[in-house]
DRENRO-913588 format. One line per field, with one value per residue (C-alpha): x, y, z; residue number from 1. Coordinates in nm, 2 decimals. Each point is the difference from the previous one (the first is absolute). Example, Ala and Ser with C-alpha at 12.3 -4.5 7.8 and 13.67 -1.06 7.14 Angstrom:
2
xx = c(1.23_0.14) $
yy = c(-0.45_0.34) $
zz = c(0.78_-0.07) $
i = c(1_2) $
***
This chain:
194
xx = c(-2.07_0.10_-0.27_-0.05_0.23_-0.30_-0.33_-0.31_-0.05_0.36_-0.06_-0.27_0.24_0.19_0.37_0.10_0.29_0.26_-0.07_0.06_-0.11_-0.31_-0.18_-0.15_-0.18_-0.07_-0.23_0.16_0.04_0.20_0.38_0.14_0.33_-0.14_-0.26_0.26_0.21_-0.30_-0.09_0.35_0.05_-0.35_-0.02_0.34_0.24_-0.12_-0.30_-0.05_-0.21_-0.13_-0.18_-0.24_0.07_-0.01_0.27_0.27_0.09_0.06_0.07_0.21_0.12_0.09_0.33_0.13_0.38_0.22_0.29_0.09_-0.13_0.33_-0.04_-0.38_0.00_0.14_-0.36_-0.05_0.25_-0.16_-0.35_0.11_0.16_-0.32_-0.20_0.24_-0.01_-0.38_-0.01_0.26_-0.22_-0.27_0.23_0.02_0.33_0.33_-0.11_0.24_-0.13_0.24_0.02_0.07_0.12_-0.15_-0.37_-0.08_-0.07_0.09_-0.16_0.15_0.15_-0.33_-0.11_-0.26_-0.01_0.19_0.00_0.06_0.07_-0.11_0.07_-0.12_0.10_0.28_0.15_0.38_0.25_0.10_-0.36_-0.21_-0.31_-0.34_-0.09_0.10_-0.24_0.08_-0.23_0.00_-0.16_-0.02_-0.17_-0.26_-0.08_0.12_-0.37_0.13_0.27_0.31_0.15_0.33_0.29_-0.20_0.10_-0.26_-0.15_-0.30_-0.05_-0.29_0.20_0.31_-0.16_-0.11_-0.32_-0.08_0.09_-0.21_0.06_-0.09_0.25_0.28_-0.07_0.00_0.33_0.15_-0.11_0.16_0.33_0.01_-0.06_0.30_0.22_-0.10_0.08_0.35_0.04_-0.09_0.23_0.30_-0.02_-0.11_0.32_0.01_-0.36_0.06_0.29_-0.20) $
yy = c(1.71_-0.23_-0.21_0.05_-0.22_-0.11_-0.09_0.02_-0.38_-0.05_0.13_-0.27_-0.28_-0.16_-0.08_-0.37_-0.02_-0.28_-0.27_0.13_0.36_0.14_0.31_0.29_0.27_0.35_0.26_0.29_0.22_-0.27_0.01_-0.34_0.06_0.13_-0.28_-0.27_0.14_0.00_-0.36_-0.15_-0.17_-0.16_-0.07_-0.15_-0.05_0.03_0.21_0.24_0.31_0.18_0.33_0.00_0.33_0.09_0.26_-0.18_-0.36_-0.02_-0.31_-0.13_-0.34_-0.14_-0.20_-0.19_-0.01_-0.25_0.25_0.29_0.34_0.11_-0.28_-0.01_0.35_-0.15_-0.11_0.36_-0.07_-0.33_0.14_0.31_-0.24_-0.21_0.31_0.11_-0.36_0.00_0.34_-0.13_-0.29_0.23_0.29_0.12_-0.12_0.18_0.23_0.02_-0.08_0.13_0.05_0.33_-0.12_-0.07_0.02_0.12_-0.19_0.19_-0.09_0.15_0.28_0.08_-0.08_-0.27_-0.15_-0.12_-0.20_0.02_-0.23_-0.01_-0.22_0.00_0.30_-0.06_-0.29_0.01_-0.06_-0.34_-0.11_-0.21_0.21_-0.17_0.14_0.24_0.16_0.11_0.26_0.05_0.26_0.06_0.29_-0.14_0.33_0.36_0.12_0.36_0.17_0.06_0.34_0.09_-0.18_-0.29_-0.33_-0.24_-0.25_-0.23_-0.35_0.11_0.28_-0.22_-0.27_-0.26_-0.05_-0.37_-0.01_0.06_0.01_-0.37_-0.11_0.21_-0.12_-0.36_0.04_0.18_-0.29_-0.25_0.19_0.06_-0.37_-0.08_0.26_-0.13_-0.36_0.12_0.17_-0.31_-0.23_0.22_0.26_0.37_0.14_-0.25_0.07_0.37_-0.04_-0.17) $
zz = c(-3.41_0.28_0.16_0.37_0.21_0.21_-0.15_0.23_0.01_0.10_0.35_0.05_-0.08_0.28_-0.04_-0.03_0.24_0.03_0.27_0.35_-0.07_0.15_-0.13_0.19_-0.22_0.10_-0.15_-0.20_0.31_0.19_0.06_-0.08_0.17_0.32_0.01_-0.06_0.28_0.23_-0.07_-0.06_0.33_-0.02_-0.37_-0.05_-0.29_-0.36_0.08_-0.29_0.05_-0.31_-0.02_-0.30_-0.18_-0.36_0.00_0.21_0.05_0.37_0.21_0.29_0.10_0.34_0.03_0.30_-0.02_0.18_0.00_0.22_-0.10_-0.15_-0.26_-0.01_-0.14_-0.32_-0.06_-0.12_-0.28_-0.09_-0.01_-0.20_-0.25_-0.01_-0.07_-0.28_-0.15_0.01_-0.18_-0.25_-0.10_-0.13_-0.11_-0.36_-0.15_0.05_0.29_0.30_0.35_0.26_0.38_0.17_0.33_0.24_-0.09_-0.35_-0.32_-0.32_-0.33_-0.32_0.22_0.17_0.36_-0.03_0.35_0.29_0.32_0.37_0.29_0.36_0.30_0.36_0.20_0.24_-0.18_0.03_-0.28_0.14_0.08_-0.24_-0.07_0.04_-0.34_-0.27_-0.24_-0.36_-0.15_-0.38_-0.22_-0.37_-0.17_-0.24_-0.15_0.05_-0.03_-0.07_-0.19_0.21_0.05_-0.17_0.17_0.15_-0.13_0.13_-0.24_-0.01_-0.14_-0.23_-0.15_-0.05_-0.21_0.26_-0.19_0.09_0.37_0.30_0.38_0.04_-0.27_0.16_0.36_-0.12_-0.18_0.31_0.23_-0.23_-0.03_0.37_0.07_-0.22_0.17_0.35_-0.12_-0.11_0.33_0.20_-0.21_-0.05_0.27_0.00_-0.15_-0.29_-0.07_-0.01_-0.24_-0.27) $
i = c(1_2_3_4_5_6_7_8_9_10_11_12_13_14_15_16_17_18_19_20_21_22_23_24_25_26_27_28_29_30_31_32_33_34_35_36_37_38_39_40_41_42_43_44_45_46_47_48_49_50_51_52_53_54_55_56_57_58_59_60_61_62_63_64_65_66_67_68_69_70_71_72_73_74_75_76_77_78_79_80_81_82_83_84_85_86_87_88_89_90_91_92_93_94_95_96_97_98_99_100_101_102_103_104_105_106_107_108_109_110_111_112_113_114_115_116_117_118_119_120_121_122_123_124_125_126_127_128_129_130_131_132_133_134_135_136_137_138_139_140_141_142_143_144_145_146_147_148_149_150_151_152_153_154_155_156_157_158_159_160_161_162_163_164_165_166_167_168_169_170_171_172_173_174_175_176_177_178_179_180_181_182_183_184_185_186_187_188_189_190_191_192_193_194) $
***
């Protein structure tokens, strides 16, 4: 029997994020993505908002691109790749992690999570957005058997026995930081082609 993906004490631990990141935590009923969008202009780049839940790993990060919106939206790809890389670090061996474009993360043929991107309303394609927010979510546990035909999976049921939300958020932040560094040094298209 697989251990729970989140142990009770894990939700009390704070993530240790790379330098430059700041953390905002919400209680289990909070919406990390909506909150990050609300505070993005004030909080600034590298603000990571995390909702403490045991069934879902939910977080959002504020980015401040230097590129017009049409290029800045590539941040969604970079962040989805960082999310997949973070999951792969803790994945049982030889299990595929795939994307279903534009927003779904597939683990061993089951939907395990995804991401979404927001920017200020009214920002034109050729304007540099003041901020963009990437929101990520991974299902820690399914908590109930799925009906026939549903293909969602949870980390606990898929063998992620020694990982918790904090570990995954820390790994995501490190991978995202690497992706942003590539973007800044080689440009958005080169970073997206890695």
